[in-house]
C-alpha positions as YAML, in Angstrom:
chain: A
units: angstrom
residues:
- id: 1
  name: MET
  ca: [-0.45, -0.06, 0.19]
- id: 2
  name: CYS
  ca: [1.31, 3.55, -0.87]
- id: 3
  name: TYR
  ca: [-0.20, 6.34, -0.03]
- id: 4
  name: ASN
  ca: [0.51, 10.13, -0.39]
- id: 5
  name: VAL
  ca: [2.87, 11.45, 1.42]
- id: 6
  name: LEU
  ca: [1.69, 14.90, 1.44]
- id: 7
  name: ASP
  ca: [-1.88, 13.89, 2.47]
- id: 8
  name: PHE
  ca: [-0.26, 11.86, 5.39]
- id: 9
  name: TRP
  ca: [1.71, 15.05, 6.33]
- id: 10
  name: ARG
  ca: [-0.64, 17.91, 5.62]
- id: 11
  name: ASN
  ca: [-1.61, 18.77, 8.84]
- id: 12
  name: GLU
  ca: [2.29, 18.14, 10.26]
- id: 13
  name: VAL
  ca: [2.31, 22.26, 11.38]
- id: 14
  name: MET
  ca: [-0.70, 21.27, 13.85]
- id: 15
  name: MET
  ca: [0.57, 18.28, 15.38]
- id: 16
  name: ASP
  ca: [1.66, 17.75, 18.42]
- id: 17
  name: GLN
  ca: [5.10, 16.03, 19.04]
- id: 18
  name: VAL
  ca: [3.17, 12.23, 20.58]
- id: 19
  name: GLU
  ca: [1.34, 12.88, 17.22]
- id: 20
  name: LEU
  ca: [4.02, 13.03, 14.99]
- id: 21
  name: ARG
  ca: [6.23, 10.11, 16.43]
- id: 22
  name: LYS
  ca: [2.78, 8.42, 15.88]
- id: 23
  name: ARG
  ca: [3.17, 9.18, 12.10]
- id: 24
  name: LEU
  ca: [6.86, 8.58, 11.83]
- id: 25
  name: GLU
  ca: [6.48, 5.21, 13.48]
- id: 26
  name: LYS
  ca: [3.79, 4.40, 10.52]
- id: 27
  name: LEU
  ca: [6.08, 6.24, 7.29]
- id: 28
  name: VAL
  ca: [9.56, 4.26, 8.75]
- id: 29
  name: ALA
  ca: [7.35, 0.96, 8.82]
- id: 30
  name: HIS
  ca: [5.84, 1.49, 5.31]
- id: 31
  name: TRP
  ca: [9.30, 2.57, 4.15]
- id: 32
  name: ILE
  ca: [10.83, -0.21, 5.62]
- id: 33
  name: GLU
  ca: [8.22, -2.57, 3.52]
- id: 34
  name: HIS
  ca: [8.51, -0.65, 0.52]
- id: 35
  name: ASN
  ca: [12.13, -1.19, 0.36]
- id: 36
  name: ASP
  ca: [12.36, -4.64, 0.92]
- id: 37
  name: ALA
  ca: [9.56, -4.80, -2.46]
- id: 38
  name: HIS
  ca: [11.99, -2.87, -4.20]
- id: 39
  name: ALA
  ca: [14.84, -4.72, -3.25]
- id: 40
  name: GLU
  ca: [12.96, -7.55, -3.66]
- id: 41
  name: GLU
  ca: [11.99, -6.86, -7.35]
- id: 42
  name: PHE
  ca: [15.88, -5.45, -7.96]
- id: 43
  name: ARG
  ca: [17.12, -8.97, -7.24]
- id: 44
  name: ALA
  ca: [14.64, -10.65, -9.70]
- id: 45
  name: TRP
  ca: [15.28, -8.03, -12.41]
- id: 46
  name: ALA
  ca: [19.49, -8.44, -12.00]
- id: 47
  name: ASP
  ca: [19.25, -12.27, -12.14]
- id: 48
  name: LYS
  ca: [17.21, -11.89, -15.35]
- id: 49
  name: ALA
  ca: [19.84, -9.15, -16.86]
- id: 50
  name: GLU
  ca: [22.34, -11.53, -15.62]
- id: 51
  name: SER
  ca: [20.97, -14.77, -17.51]
- id: 52
  name: ALA
  ca: [20.19, -12.54, -20.46]
- id: 53
  name: GLY
  ca: [24.36, -12.06, -20.20]
- id: 54
  name: ASP
  ca: [24.56, -8.59, -19.38]
- id: 55
  name: GLU
  ca: [26.78, -8.62, -16.12]
- id: 56
  name: ALA
  ca: [27.65, -5.27, -15.35]
- id: 57
  name: VAL
  ca: [23.61, -4.31, -15.87]
- id: 58
  name: ALA
  ca: [23.02, -6.99, -13.66]
- id: 59
  name: GLU
  ca: [25.86, -6.16, -11.04]
- id: 60
  name: SER
  ca: [24.98, -2.38, -10.86]
- id: 61
  name: ILE
  ca: [20.84, -3.36, -9.46]
- id: 62
  name: MET
  ca: [22.20, -5.45, -6.81]
- id: 63
  name: GLN
  ca: [24.16, -3.03, -6.08]
- id: 64
  name: ALA
  ca: [21.20, -0.61, -5.86]
- id: 65
  name: ALA
  ca: [19.12, -3.90, -3.85]
- id: 66
  name: GLU
  ca: [22.28, -3.51, -1.57]
- id: 67
  name: GLN
  ca: [21.76, 0.21, -1.18]
- id: 68
  name: MET
  ca: [18.14, -0.28, -0.03]
- id: 69
  name: GLY
  ca: [19.28, -2.84, 2.60]
- id: 70
  name: ARG
  ca: [21.37, -0.25, 3.76]
- id: 71
  name: ALA
  ca: [18.70, 2.62, 3.98]
- id: 72
  name: ASN
  ca: [16.56, 0.01, 5.99]
- id: 73
  name: ALA
  ca: [19.40, -0.22, 8.40]
- id: 74
  name: PHE
  ca: [19.26, 3.77, 9.08]
- id: 75
  name: LEU
  ca: [15.39, 3.65, 9.07]
- id: 76
  name: LEU
  ca: [15.33, 0.04, 11.70]
- id: 77
  name: ALA
  ca: [17.53, 2.54, 14.05]
- id: 78
  name: ALA
  ca: [14.97, 5.58, 13.63]
- id: 79
  name: ALA
  ca: [11.85, 2.74, 14.44]
- id: 80
  name: LYS
  ca: [13.73, 1.85, 17.60]
- id: 81
  name: ASP
  ca: [14.45, 4.96, 18.19]
- id: 82
  name: LEU
  ca: [10.80, 5.77, 17.88]
- id: 83
  name: LYS
  ca: [9.47, 3.25, 19.85]
- id: 84
  name: GLU
  ca: [11.88, 3.56, 22.51]
- id: 85
  name: GLY
  ca: [11.03, 7.43, 22.89]
...
């Protein structure tokens, strides 16, 4: 499920700190899931590129998948910080 972030944040000026943290928890969880889905798709396409003989393309796509994992490491840290308060 991909929702419009602008709609989600429409009233951020009016929200208090507690509400902000609740929204951030939801957004961060969504971003992690979204990145995981993209990384999986990247790996599938990298396999197809490799099978077609495009090793350089496959390697670049695999590196993109790895970067999604690195991004998620930071998002997981943010999620932990949000939960711990």
